[in-house]
N, C-alpha and C positions, 0 to 999 in steps of 0.2 A: 502800656507796660514798658519797663525801661529794660534794656536788652543788650548784652554786652556785646561791644565792637570788636571787629578784626582785632585792632591795637592792642585790647585788652585781652582778646585769647591771645593775643601772640606773646603778652608781657612775659611770662615764665621763661621762654623759648629769649625773645630780646636778651634779659637780665641774666642768662647762662652764658648769651654770646659775648657780650661786655664782659665779664668774669675771665671766660677764656681768652677774648684778646686780650684784656690787661694784662696777666699772666702771662701766655706764650710771649706777648713785644718784649715786657720784661726780661725774661729766661732769652733771649734772642739778644737782648743789648746787655746782661749777665750781671746791672746789679741797678739800684734802685736810684730814679731819679724826683731827690726830694724836693727840687723846688715847684714841682707838680703840686705839691700837697697845698699849695697858695690857690692853685686853680680847683678842686676838691673843695678846699674852706670856702672860696665863694659862689661855685656850685651848690654846694650841700644849702647854705644861705639862701639859695634862690629857691634851692626845690620845695625847703621848708616854707617858706612865704606863699610858693605857689601855692601849697597844700592846705595852708590857712587861710588864704584869700576868701573863698567862696563864703566861709564860716559864718553866721552874722549869730553875734550875741543878744542882740535882743530877743529872740523868746526862748530866753534859761526858762521860763514863767511856766510855758506853756507845756514843758515834760509835767509840771509838777499835776496838772490834771490828772496824771495817773501814778498817783501818790506810792503806790505801793509796788506797780514792776518798775517804777525809776528807782526804789532807792532798793531794789533787787540788782538791776542795773549797775548801779554803781557801788553796789558792797561786793558785788562779781568783781568789776572793772580795777577797782580800786584797793581791795583788803584782802580777798582771795585769791585773784590770779598773781598776784607779786607773791605772796606767800608758795600759794602752790607750784611756782613757776621757780625757786628758788630751791624748794625741797624738790622737785623733780628734775632738777639738772644736778642735784646732788647725789640724786640715785644714777642718773644716766652718764655725766660728764664729768663728776668731780676730777679722774683721773686728765682731765682738758682742760685749765683754767680759762685758757682763751673762749675754746668753745661755751664753756659754761656762763661766762660773761657775755658773750654773745646773743646768747639762747637767752638769757635773763635781759638783757637792753632788748631784744626784739619782741619779746612776750609784754614788756612792763607798760608801753601804749597805745590803749584803743584806736581803732581805726577811726579818723573824722571823713567819709565821702562812702569809699570802698563798699563798705558792708550795705550800701540803700541800694545798690545794684542788684545784689542777691536778697536782698530783703524783697524786693518787689517781683524776682524770681519765684520766690518762695512764697508769693501771696501775703506778706506780711503787713503790720504797719506800718508804711513808708513816712506820713507824716510824724508819728512818734518818734522813729527813727530821726529824723529830721531835728524834731527838739530835744531830743539827744546831745547834738553836736556840738551846743554850746557848752553843757557840761563837762564832755570828756578832754576838747580842748582846755579850758580853764583848768581845770582839774590836773592833767598831765603834766602843764605847766609849772603848776606849784608844787604838785607831789614828787614830780621825777626826782628833785634834789634829793627828796628825804630818803627814796629807796635805794637810789646808788649809793649814797652813803653807808647805809643799814644793810643792804643785804646785797650790791654789787662789789663793796669795799670790803668785805669780809672773805671774798674770792681772790680777786687780785686788789692791792691797798689804791685806793684815789687820794691824791692831794686835795683837800679839800677846796684850797683858792682856784686850782685848775678846774677844780668840778663848778662852782661856781661862775665862773668864767663862762665853760663852755655852753653851762644853761641858758645862761646871760644871753650869751651871741647866738646860740642856733635855735632860742625857745621863746622866751621872754621878747629880743629886739624883733624877731619877724609876726609873733603876737601882737605887739603895740604897732608896728609897721603895715600888718596887714589891715588893722583896724582904720588906720587913718588913709591908705591906698583906697580901699572899697568905698569909704565916706567921698572920699572925693570924686572918682569916677561914677558912683551912683548919682551924686549931685549935679556932675558935669555931663554925663550922657547919658542917665536913668538907670532903673533898676533892671528893666528889660532888657535892655543892651548889657549890662553888668552878668547876670545870670543868663543871657542867650548866649550870644557869638562871642564874648570876652571870656566867658566860663568855659566854654568849648574851647577855644584856643589854649586856654590854660593848662588843660590835661594834655595838648600835644608836646607842652613845652616840660612841663614837671617830666613825662616820659623821659624824652628823651635828655633833657640835662643831668638828669637820673641817672643814666646810661655812659654819661660821660663823666660823671663823679667817679662810677663805679671805674671805668678803665685808668684814669688818672689817678686813681686811689691805690690799687695797684701797681702801677706804676713808678709808686713813689717810693713804693716799700721794697725791703729784701727780697729774694726769691723765695716764698714759700717751698716749703719740705714735702714732697709726696709722701713722706711718712704721716706726717699731718693729716694731707687732703684725704688719706685712706682711713681716716676714723671717720668721715662726712658722714658712713655709716649710721654713727652713733647720732649723729646730731640729727637725721634724719626721723630715728625712733623717737627721741627729744619730741621735735614737733609734730611727729603722728599724735605720739602719748598724749601730748599737749591739747590737741584739737579732738580727739576721741574723750575726752575726761571732760573736757567746756560740753561741748553737746549732751552725754550722757547727764552731765549736772542739769545743763540746762532744761531738759525733758523733764528731770526729776523735779526738780522745783517747780516747771510750768505747771505738771500736775498736782504737786501738792498745796502751792498757793491759787490753785483753778484757774489758771491764766484762760484767757482766750486764743486759739488756733495764734491768730494775728499776732499775738503781742509776744507767744510764744516763739516765735521766727523771729520776729524784732530782738525779742533777749538772744537768742539761740546768735545769730550775726553779729548784734554788738556787743559781741563780748568773746566772739571768736578771731572775729578778721584784728586784724593788729593792725599798726602805723611804723613799720619800721624807716621810712624816710625820716620822722622825724627824731630819730636815735641817732643817729649814722654820722651828724655832726657831733654829738653831744661824745660821740663814742672816739672818733678820730681827735678832739682835744683832750678827751680824760686819759684815753689808752694807746698814747703815739706809740710806733712800734710794735702794735699785735695786730699785724694785717688779718688775724685767726680770728679776731672777736668781728673785724668786719663782714671778714665771709660769711660769718655763723649770721648776720643779720640780715646779708644780701639772700643768701637760701632760704629766710624764712619765706616773704612773699612768693620766690619760686614752687615751694610747697604749698602754698595756701591758697593759691587760684583753683587748683584741681580739687582741694579738699573743698573749698567754700561752695562748688560744683552740686558736690558728692553730696555734703550736708543739705543744698535743696531740692536735691530729689529723694533724698530721704524724708524731710520733710513734709515734703509732698503726700509721699507714699504714706505717711502716717497722719493725716490729716482728719481722718476721723478719729482715731487714739485720742491725740492730742488735744482735740477743743470739746472732747466727750466729756470730761470733764466739769467745763465750763456751761457746758451746755447742760448737766443735770443738775447743777447749782441754778441756772436759770430758771429749770421748770420745777424743780422742788419750789424756787422763791416766787 
């Protein structure tokens, strides 16, 4: 069974520390350091490349062996969630457009790895979860520009040229480069090395590079106003509402479509866990000078970790009820 490492358990506190450090140092200096944005951009590119490197696209067809639940996952992730996220943001955050945009961006892209840990903890179908990775990666790369233009652009206007440039630089380029690097390393060092020691080291590099990105990102911006930061309670309410509704929805749909317990667990985590690293670069390029957008995106995984742990406990406690519809179907067959 996959277990949360000490580093994973401490991730929310590490990210909180990085945000506090960036904001405090910037306040001590008294002004932003715009040149650090170049450091941020390089760091973001490396983080996204790190996220995409372990994902093998050759397993796309494997997920289709479970056609119904796979179609359900893709419908929730790429149709339902974008519309729900925008609507929930309108209800909770419409008076704070930067937070609204950040919240939408955070929820738009499904996680491409983190959710597997929680799927395993709750005894879900990890193999199917792995097979969903190529779908989640590929579709979010190609659909994110559409979401940004149609949904995010209704809150804060987005320049189409800047949008396409940011998506190309921070999603398409790492996507293609990761494919080449993965092929080269596997060809020269072997599959076991790449998905063993190399992948393990990637996790450490990604976390600390992301920390450096957060610090430099806030240092490069103008000072955050305390009045703005006080509204973070609304952002947390949005995030908790998002996770609660998604959990209840996946439980309901699992019951309606008579999914097995294992499939229902995987469905729950692949739709609730999000991929903040993938959108932070796009946000920096598309919304320069909007630090509260970045703040909202970074706050997401801080709230997400304890919520996912709670969801794992809930799924395990409801195990008999969740799987009962599938069991009854099998007995009647």
